[in-house]
N, C-alpha and C positions, 0 to 999 in steps of 0.2 A: 941542735939549734932550735930556739923556740918561736914559733910564729907570734908576730905582732901585727895587730889589726889597728888602724886608727877609726875616728869617727866618720861612718858613712854617712850618715843623715843628719841633721841639724833641723830641729823644730823649734820656732819661735812664737811663743805663746804670750798674748798680750796681759795675762793673769794668771797668777798661782794655780786657781782653781781649774781653768781650762788646762794648764800644763799638767798638772795631776791626773785629769782625766784623759789626756792623750796618752800619758804612761802607762795607764792602766789598760786601754784599749789595745796600745801597741805591744805591752807585754802578754795579753790575753792572746795575741795571734800567735804566738810562740809558743814553741813546746816547753814544759816546765824547766829543762835543762839550758834553753837559750834565753829565758827570761832576764838574767843578768846583762844582757846585751843591750837592755834598755836603762838609761841612767838619766833622771832628771836633776834640773839645777834651777833651783826657784829661790826666792828670796824669803825670809822669814825662816828658814832652815840653816844650820850651822854650815857655813862656808868652808870651814875647814874640813870637815868630814866628808863634803860634797867634793872638793879637791882631792882628797884621798882615795874615795869610791871612783872617780873619775880615773886616777894613776893605776889603781888595783884593779878595778875590773876590765878597764880598757873598753867601753862599751861602744856598738857598731851605732847606736842610735841615742842621741842627746836632747831632751825636750827641757827650753828652760824659757825663763822670762828675760827680756831684753837687759835689765839691769844687772841681774846676778851672771848672765852670759858675760857681758862685759867686765864684770868684777873678775872672774875665772879668767879671762884671757889676759888680763893685767900681769 
């Protein structure tokens, strides 16, 4: 049986730049093997790829902008 985790932390950032910075800092706090636990969801990036990464990596922490997070929840 495979363990499944769901998002534990959702950080909503007002801009793409701030979201990317928060992702870098959050990933930097984790050991290298745990860095895939942080995923960004920002506008301006390919939404399909972001949705696939969320499904595949099943991150514990998602950092995103309000518009992209709303798009992904639909």
